[in-house]
C-alpha positions in Angstrom: 32.9 -3.0 208.2 31.4 -0.5 210.3 30.3 1.4 208.0 28.5 -1.8 206.5 27.1 -2.9 210.0 25.5 1.0 210.3 23.8 0.4 207.0 22.6 -2.6 207.6 20.7 -1.3 211.3 19.2 1.4 208.8 17.9 -0.7 206.0 20.5 0.6 203.4 22.1 -2.2 202.8 19.7 -4.9 201.5 22.8 -7.4 200.5 24.6 -6.8 204.0 21.7 -7.9 205.6 21.2 -11.0 203.5 24.7 -12.3 204.2 25.9 -10.8 207.9 22.3 -11.2 209.5 23.5 -14.1 211.5 26.6 -13.8 212.6 25.4 -10.5 213.8 23.1 -11.7 215.8 25.2 -14.6 216.9 27.9 -12.2 218.4 24.8 -9.7 219.4 23.6 -12.8 221.7 27.5 -13.2 223.2 27.5 -9.2 223.5 24.2 -9.5 225.8 25.6 -12.6 227.8 29.1 -10.4 228.9 26.5 -7.6 229.9 24.8 -9.8 232.0 27.7 -11.4 233.6 29.4 -7.9 234.0 26.3 -6.6 235.9 26.0 -9.8 238.0 29.7 -9.4 238.6 29.3 -5.8 240.2 25.8 -6.7 242.2 27.4 -9.8 243.6 30.8 -7.4 244.9 33.2 -9.4 242.9 34.3 -6.3 241.0 34.4 -3.1 243.3 32.6 -0.1 242.9 35.0 2.6 243.4 33.4 5.6 245.3 34.7 9.4 245.4 34.5 12.6 248.0 32.8 14.8 245.6 29.6 14.3 243.2 29.5 12.5 240.6 27.3 13.4 237.3 27.1 10.8 234.4 26.1 11.9 230.5 26.2 9.6 228.4 23.6 7.5 225.7 22.5 4.1 225.0 23.3 3.2 221.3 26.6 3.6 219.5 27.2 6.5 217.7 27.0 10.1 217.6 23.8 11.3 220.2 25.0 15.0 220.7 26.2 14.0 224.5 29.6 16.1 224.4 27.5 19.4 224.1 25.6 18.5 227.0 29.0 18.0 228.7 29.8 21.4 227.6 26.7 22.9 228.2 26.0 21.6 232.2 29.9 22.1 233.1 28.8 26.0 232.1 25.7 25.6 234.1 27.0 24.2 237.1 29.8 26.7 237.5 27.3 29.5 237.4 25.2 27.5 240.4 28.6 28.1 242.4 30.4 24.1 241.4 33.7 23.9 240.3 33.4 21.1 238.2 35.7 19.1 236.3 35.3 17.3 233.3 36.6 13.3 233.1 36.6 11.2 230.3 39.1 8.5 229.0 40.5 10.1 225.8 39.6 8.2 223.1 41.9 6.9 220.9 44.7 9.2 222.8 48.5 8.3 222.0 49.9 9.0 225.7 49.2 7.0 228.5 48.3 7.3 232.2 46.4 9.4 233.8 46.3 13.1 233.7 45.1 17.0 233.6 45.0 18.4 229.8 46.9 21.9 229.3 44.1 23.1 226.3 47.5 25.7 225.1 49.6 23.3 224.5 48.6 19.6 224.0 47.6 18.2 220.8 44.1 16.2 219.9 46.3 12.8 218.6 48.3 13.0 222.2 45.2 13.4 224.5 42.0 12.6 222.5 40.0 15.4 219.8 36.4 15.2 222.0 38.9 16.0 225.5 41.0 18.9 223.9 37.9 20.2 222.2 35.9 20.1 225.9 38.8 21.6 227.4 39.3 24.6 225.1 35.4 25.6 224.8 34.4 25.3 228.5 37.7 26.4 229.9 36.9 23.9 232.8 39.5 21.1 233.9 39.2 18.1 231.4 41.4 14.8 233.1 41.9 12.0 230.6 42.1 8.2 232.1 41.0 4.6 232.0 40.2 4.8 235.6 37.4 7.1 236.0 38.0 7.0 240.0 41.8 7.8 239.8 41.2 10.7 237.3 38.9 12.2 239.4 41.5 12.2 242.0 44.0 13.5 239.7 40.8 16.4 239.1 40.7 17.2 242.9 44.6 17.0 243.3 45.3 19.4 240.7 42.4 21.6 240.2 40.2 22.0 243.0 37.4 20.2 241.6 34.3 19.8 243.6 32.1 18.1 241.2 32.7 15.5 238.4 31.1 15.2 234.8 31.4 11.8 233.7 31.7 11.9 229.5 29.9 8.9 227.9 29.2 7.4 232.2 26.0 5.9 231.6 27.7 2.5 230.9 30.9 2.6 233.4 30.2 0.3 236.2 33.1 0.7 238.2 32.4 4.0 240.0 29.5 5.3 242.0 27.3 7.6 240.7 25.1 10.3 242.0 22.8 11.7 238.9 22.5 9.9 235.5 21.8 11.3 232.3 21.0 10.0 228.8 21.2 11.4 225.7 18.2 10.0 223.2 18.6 10.5 219.5 14.4 11.4 219.2 14.1 10.9 215.6 15.1 7.0 215.0 14.3 5.8 218.8 11.9 3.5 217.9 13.4 1.7 214.9 15.9 -0.9 215.9 16.1 -1.7 219.8 18.8 -5.0 219.1 22.0 -4.8 220.6 25.3 -4.2 219.4 26.2 -5.5 216.1 23.1 -7.0 215.4 21.9 -3.5 216.5 23.0 0.2 217.3 22.1 -0.6 221.3 25.2 -0.5 223.6 22.9 -1.8 226.6 19.2 -3.2 226.5 16.4 -0.9 226.2 15.1 -1.0 229.9 18.6 0.6 231.0 16.8 4.0 230.3 14.4 2.9 233.5 17.6 3.5 235.5 18.2 7.2 234.3 17.3 10.2 236.6 17.1 12.1 233.4 16.6 11.8 229.5 17.4 14.3 227.2 15.8 14.2 224.0 17.7 15.5 220.7 15.9 16.1 217.2 12.4 15.2 217.3 10.5 13.4 220.0 10.1 9.8 221.7 8.6 6.8 219.9 5.8 5.1 221.9 7.3 2.0 222.9 10.4 4.1 225.0 7.5 6.7 226.3 6.2 4.4 227.8 8.9 2.7 229.4 10.5 5.7 230.9 7.2 7.3 232.0 8.0 9.6 235.4 11.6 10.4 234.4 12.1 14.0 234.1 12.2 14.3 230.3 13.9 17.3 227.9 14.3 18.1 224.7 17.5 19.9 223.0 18.7 20.9 219.8 21.6 22.3 218.3 22.0 25.9 218.0 24.7 27.8 215.8 27.3 30.0 217.4 29.5 31.3 214.6 31.9 30.2 212.1 35.6 30.0 212.9 38.5 30.3 210.2 41.5 28.2 211.2 44.0 29.8 209.0 43.4 33.6 209.4 42.3 33.2 213.5 38.9 35.4 212.8 35.3 34.3 213.5 32.4 35.1 211.3 28.5 35.2 211.6 27.2 31.7 210.8 24.6 34.0 207.9 27.6 33.9 205.2 26.8 30.5 204.9 23.1 31.1 202.8 23.1 30.6 199.8 27.2 29.6 199.3 28.6 26.4 197.4 30.3 24.8 200.0 32.1 21.8 201.1 31.3 19.8 204.7 33.6 17.0 205.8 33.4 15.5 209.2 34.1 12.4 211.1 31.5 12.3 213.8 29.3 9.5 214.9 26.7 10.7 212.7 27.9 13.0 209.8 24.8 13.4 208.0 23.3 15.0 210.9 26.0 17.7 210.7 25.4 18.2 206.8 21.6 18.3 207.3 22.3 21.2 209.8 24.9 23.2 207.5 21.5 23.0 205.2 19.1 24.3 207.3 21.3 27.4 208.0 20.9 27.9 204.3 24.1 26.4 202.9 24.2 24.6 199.4 26.3 21.7 200.3 27.3 20.3 196.8 29.6 17.9 198.3 29.7 16.1 201.5 33.0 13.7 202.7 32.5 11.6 205.5 35.6 10.0 207.5 34.5 7.6 210.1 34.3 9.2 214.1 37.5 10.1 216.0 39.0 10.0 212.5 42.8 10.7 212.4 43.5 13.6 209.5 46.7 13.6 207.4 47.7 16.4 205.4 47.0 14.7 202.3 43.2 14.4 203.3 43.5 18.3 203.7 45.2 18.6 200.2 42.6 16.5 198.8 39.8 18.2 200.3 41.6 21.9 199.4 41.3 20.4 195.9 37.6 21.0 195.1 37.7 24.3 193.3 33.7 24.9 192.8 32.8 25.9 196.2 33.0 29.2 197.6 33.6 27.7 201.7 35.1 24.1 203.2 33.3 23.7 206.4 34.4 21.5 209.0 33.2 20.7 213.2 34.6 22.2 216.1 36.1 18.6 217.1 37.6 17.6 213.4 39.2 21.4 213.8 41.6 20.7 216.8 43.2 17.8 214.6 44.0 19.7 211.8 45.8 22.5 213.4 49.7 23.0 211.8 48.7 21.7 208.7 48.3 23.5 205.7 44.9 24.9 205.9 43.0 26.9 203.1 41.7 30.6 203.6 38.4 29.4 203.2 38.3 26.5 205.9 35.7 27.3 208.4 34.7 25.4 211.4 30.9 25.4 213.0 30.9 26.4 216.6 27.5 25.2 218.2 26.2 25.3 221.1 22.9 22.9 222.7 20.1 24.5 223.4 17.8 22.7 226.8 14.2 23.1 226.7 13.0 24.1 230.5 17.0 23.8 231.3 16.7 25.7 234.8 14.6 22.7 235.8 17.4 20.4 235.0 19.9 22.2 237.4 17.1 21.3 239.8 17.0 17.9 239.5 20.5 17.7 239.4 20.8 19.9 242.4 17.8 17.7 244.2 19.6 14.5 243.3 22.6 16.2 245.2 20.8 16.8 248.1 19.4 13.9 248.8 22.9 12.1 248.4 25.3 10.9 250.9 28.8 10.4 249.5 31.9 8.4 250.8 35.6 8.6 251.3 38.5 7.5 251.0 37.3 6.7 247.5 39.0 4.3 245.9 38.4 1.0 248.5 35.0 -0.6 249.6 35.3 -1.1 253.4 36.3 2.2 255.1 33.4 4.6 254.9 32.9 8.4 256.4 29.8 9.9 255.8 30.4 13.5 254.0 27.7 16.1 253.8 28.8 18.0 250.9 25.5 19.5 249.6 23.9 22.7 250.3 
């Protein structure tokens, strides 16, 4: 069903649009009403907003599907560490089996237990990553267990129940003016004008359309793109240069919010992608999946993503299976860091954190 809806958004499914447009439109109106009700309940004080004693920087998006926010979280964790903070990444751990609020053990935890993106971020950044449904409780856990002094809220733009000091939104540049309808009639998780609440906007792959460009005028805006780091051979624990992809016959598979972008990225590196296998986002791999992928003999290399790789460790892996490690490049990155620092410098935080009431000012900004 999800794939059909995505095809309707992109205009690929005329039959789906014909038969499902009205019910999707009706559900979209219901979704909008729920958003309005939720916003009212928070603004009126019926729902409480938690506060914590360290700065909270949220990174998120406004649409369904992959926009590239996870690599941004990883990059900012490293940059803020260089700036003198001890940042912790706070995430819900989507599709995790383990319940509760806990710090990830990057050496021993498994993706199925803690969530694929959560485990990947912990391994890649070496920063504390804490999983929890209630973000304020996860931040407190990070403060207690890991001495975290700044919280990076992964997928935090829609989170309403915690006070945030900085909000950064990632937009896909190439498609941002095509369809602004709310989910499920369109890909938007919130109305377009919510972008006005962002403190900074990152544009992934392309430029802004005219409507969004006019809407966010005055908000600091930065271009970003993916850059390859290396290929990693999972079975033999070896790193090699991504240039080995050039002119090789490649089978590419992934379970991302936007698999097509991954396949095209491989082609941009010179790979001859002869087979594409797309799974749903956060797909839980079985041994049978890897056996089927390994059965193709007309390819030189099998390439997947780092996010997918954390879910297949422990399975029988073919010799020619690699994952591509990437990083995000942010144009004028230092300016973005300065935007964050300025926002933190003019904000006061309150204690104790979980309940509105007692409010004690703490000057944590240097």
